[in-house]
C-alpha positions as CSV (number, residue, x, y, z in Angstrom):
1,X,159.6,-38.6,82.5
2,X,160.1,-35.0,81.5
3,X,163.5,-34.1,80.0
4,X,165.3,-33.5,76.8
5,X,166.1,-36.5,74.7
6,X,169.7,-36.3,73.6
7,X,172.3,-38.4,71.8
8,X,175.3,-38.5,74.2
9,X,178.8,-39.8,74.2
10,X,180.5,-41.4,77.2
11,X,184.3,-41.0,77.4
12,X,186.8,-42.4,79.9
13,X,190.3,-41.0,80.6
14,X,193.5,-42.8,79.4
15,X,196.9,-41.8,80.8
16,X,199.9,-42.3,78.5
17,X,203.4,-41.0,78.6
18,X,204.9,-38.3,76.3
19,X,208.5,-38.3,75.1
20,X,209.7,-36.9,78.4
21,X,207.9,-39.6,80.5
22,X,205.3,-37.2,81.9
23,X,201.7,-38.5,82.1
24,X,199.4,-37.1,79.5
25,X,195.6,-37.6,79.9
26,X,193.5,-38.1,76.8
27,X,190.0,-39.4,76.4
28,X,188.7,-42.6,74.7
29,X,185.1,-43.1,73.6
30,X,183.3,-45.9,75.4
31,X,179.9,-45.4,73.6
32,X,178.9,-42.8,71.1
33,X,175.5,-41.5,70.2
34,X,173.5,-43.4,72.8
35,X,170.0,-42.1,73.6
36,X,169.5,-40.5,77.0
37,X,167.0,-38.3,78.7
38,X,168.9,-35.4,80.2
39,X,167.4,-33.3,83.0
40,X,168.9,-30.5,85.2
41,X,168.4,-30.8,88.9
42,X,165.6,-28.9,90.6
43,X,165.9,-26.2,93.2
44,X,164.8,-28.5,96.0
45,X,167.6,-30.9,95.1
46,X,170.1,-28.1,94.8
47,X,169.2,-26.9,98.3
48,X,169.5,-30.4,99.7
49,X,172.9,-30.9,98.1
50,X,174.1,-27.7,99.6
51,X,173.4,-29.1,103.0
52,X,175.1,-32.4,102.3
53,X,178.1,-31.0,100.2
54,X,177.2,-33.1,97.1
55,X,177.8,-31.7,93.7
56,X,176.0,-32.5,90.5
57,X,174.0,-30.4,88.0
58,X,172.3,-32.9,85.7
59,X,170.9,-36.4,85.4
60,X,171.3,-38.5,82.3
61,X,168.8,-41.4,82.2
62,X,169.7,-44.4,80.0
63,X,167.7,-47.5,79.3
64,X,169.5,-50.4,81.0
65,X,169.3,-52.7,78.0
66,X,170.8,-50.0,75.7
67,X,173.8,-49.4,78.0
68,X,174.4,-52.7,79.8
69,X,177.2,-53.8,77.4
70,X,179.2,-50.7,78.4
71,X,178.2,-50.3,82.0
72,X,181.3,-52.1,83.5
73,X,183.5,-49.5,81.7
74,X,181.6,-46.4,82.9
75,X,183.2,-45.0,86.1
76,X,182.9,-41.7,88.0
77,X,186.3,-40.7,86.5
78,X,184.7,-40.3,83.1
79,X,182.8,-37.7,81.3
80,X,179.6,-37.3,79.2
81,X,179.4,-35.2,76.1
82,X,176.0,-33.7,75.4
83,X,176.0,-31.6,72.3
84,X,179.1,-29.4,72.6
85,X,179.3,-29.5,76.4
86,X,181.2,-31.9,78.7
87,X,179.9,-33.1,82.0
88,X,182.0,-34.9,84.6
89,X,180.4,-38.2,85.9
90,X,180.0,-37.9,89.7
91,X,177.9,-41.0,90.3
92,X,176.0,-43.9,88.7
93,X,172.8,-45.4,90.0
94,X,170.4,-48.1,88.8
95,X,166.7,-47.7,89.1
96,X,164.9,-50.7,87.7
97,X,165.3,-50.6,83.9
98,X,167.0,-47.3,84.0
99,X,170.6,-46.3,84.7
100,X,171.1,-42.8,86.0
101,X,174.4,-41.0,85.5
102,X,174.8,-38.0,87.8
103,X,176.9,-35.3,86.2
104,X,178.5,-32.0,87.0
105,X,178.8,-29.4,84.2
106,X,182.5,-28.7,83.4
107,X,183.6,-25.2,82.6
108,X,186.2,-25.6,79.9
Protein backbone atom coordinates (compact mmCIF):
# COMPACT_ATOMS: atom_id res chain seq x y z
CA UNK A 1 0.00 0.00 0.00
CA UNK A 2 1.43 3.35 -1.02
CA UNK A 3 0.93 6.18 1.44
CA UNK A 4 2.62 8.18 4.13
CA UNK A 5 3.04 6.46 7.49
CA UNK A 6 1.90 8.83 10.22
CA UNK A 7 1.24 8.86 13.95
CA UNK A 8 -2.32 10.13 14.32
CA UNK A 9 -4.63 11.10 17.16
CA UNK A 10 -8.36 10.33 17.14
CA UNK A 11 -10.60 12.71 19.08
CA UNK A 12 -14.32 12.70 19.83
CA UNK A 13 -16.52 15.69 20.78
CA UNK A 14 -17.76 16.24 24.31
CA UNK A 15 -20.52 18.77 24.99
CA UNK A 16 -20.59 20.40 28.42
CA UNK A 17 -22.34 23.44 29.83
CA UNK A 18 -20.70 26.75 30.66
CA UNK A 19 -21.74 28.96 33.59
CA UNK A 20 -24.69 30.31 31.58
CA UNK A 21 -26.05 26.87 30.61
CA UNK A 22 -24.97 27.07 26.98
CA UNK A 23 -23.49 24.01 25.34
CA UNK A 24 -19.74 24.15 24.80
CA UNK A 25 -18.05 21.58 22.58
CA UNK A 26 -14.58 20.39 23.48
CA UNK A 27 -12.57 17.40 22.30
CA UNK A 28 -11.39 14.35 24.20
CA UNK A 29 -8.62 12.10 22.95
CA UNK A 30 -9.67 8.51 22.28
CA UNK A 31 -6.28 7.24 21.10
CA UNK A 32 -3.02 9.14 20.67
CA UNK A 33 -0.03 8.36 18.45
CA UNK A 34 -1.46 5.32 16.68
CA UNK A 35 0.20 4.33 13.40
CA UNK A 36 -1.79 4.80 10.21
CA UNK A 37 -1.12 4.94 6.49
CA UNK A 38 -2.60 8.19 5.18
CA UNK A 39 -3.46 8.68 1.51
CA UNK A 40 -5.25 11.46 -0.36
CA UNK A 41 -7.97 10.33 -2.73
CA UNK A 42 -7.23 10.10 -6.43
CA UNK A 43 -8.75 12.10 -9.26
CA UNK A 44 -10.93 9.18 -10.39
CA UNK A 45 -12.44 8.90 -6.91
CA UNK A 46 -12.92 12.66 -6.70
CA UNK A 47 -14.82 12.64 -9.99
CA UNK A 48 -16.98 9.71 -8.84
CA UNK A 49 -17.74 11.47 -5.55
CA UNK A 50 -18.80 14.59 -7.41
CA UNK A 51 -21.46 12.53 -9.16
CA UNK A 52 -22.70 10.94 -5.91
CA UNK A 53 -22.39 14.02 -3.66
CA UNK A 54 -19.98 12.34 -1.25
CA UNK A 55 -17.26 14.32 0.47
CA UNK A 56 -13.94 13.12 1.76
CA UNK A 57 -10.35 14.00 0.97
CA UNK A 58 -8.14 11.37 2.62
CA UNK A 59 -8.10 7.78 3.84
CA UNK A 60 -6.38 6.70 7.02
CA UNK A 61 -5.68 2.94 7.09
CA UNK A 62 -5.27 1.39 10.57
CA UNK A 63 -4.32 -2.16 11.46
CA UNK A 64 -7.41 -3.78 13.00
CA UNK A 65 -5.49 -5.30 15.90
CA UNK A 66 -3.94 -1.94 16.81
CA UNK A 67 -7.26 -0.03 16.86
CA UNK A 68 -9.80 -2.70 17.89
CA UNK A 69 -9.87 -1.64 21.57
CA UNK A 70 -10.95 1.89 20.54
CA UNK A 71 -13.15 1.05 17.56
CA UNK A 72 -16.46 1.19 19.44
CA UNK A 73 -15.67 4.79 20.50
CA UNK A 74 -14.73 6.07 17.03
CA UNK A 75 -17.74 7.63 15.29
CA UNK A 76 -18.28 9.85 12.24
CA UNK A 77 -18.78 12.83 14.59
CA UNK A 78 -15.11 12.72 15.57
CA UNK A 79 -11.93 14.04 14.05
CA UNK A 80 -8.44 12.81 13.26
CA UNK A 81 -5.34 14.90 13.92
CA UNK A 82 -2.50 14.26 11.50
CA UNK A 83 0.49 16.45 12.25
CA UNK A 84 -0.91 19.94 12.82
CA UNK A 85 -4.02 19.47 10.67
CA UNK A 86 -7.47 18.22 11.65
CA UNK A 87 -9.70 16.01 9.50
CA UNK A 88 -13.39 15.32 10.16
CA UNK A 89 -14.33 11.62 10.18
CA UNK A 90 -16.96 11.03 7.51
CA UNK A 91 -17.03 7.23 7.48
CA UNK A 92 -15.50 4.05 8.87
CA UNK A 93 -15.07 0.83 6.90
CA UNK A 94 -13.51 -2.54 7.63
CA UNK A 95 -11.49 -4.31 4.96
CA UNK A 96 -10.19 -7.59 6.37
CA UNK A 97 -7.38 -6.79 8.81
CA UNK A 98 -7.57 -3.08 8.09
CA UNK A 99 -9.89 -0.34 9.28
CA UNK A 100 -10.32 2.59 6.91
CA UNK A 101 -11.33 5.97 8.31
CA UNK A 102 -12.56 8.28 5.56
CA UNK A 103 -11.79 11.90 6.39
CA UNK A 104 -12.49 15.41 5.15
CA UNK A 105 -9.87 18.09 5.63
CA UNK A 106 -11.09 20.85 7.93
CA UNK A 107 -10.21 24.45 7.16
CA UNK A 108 -9.64 25.97 10.59
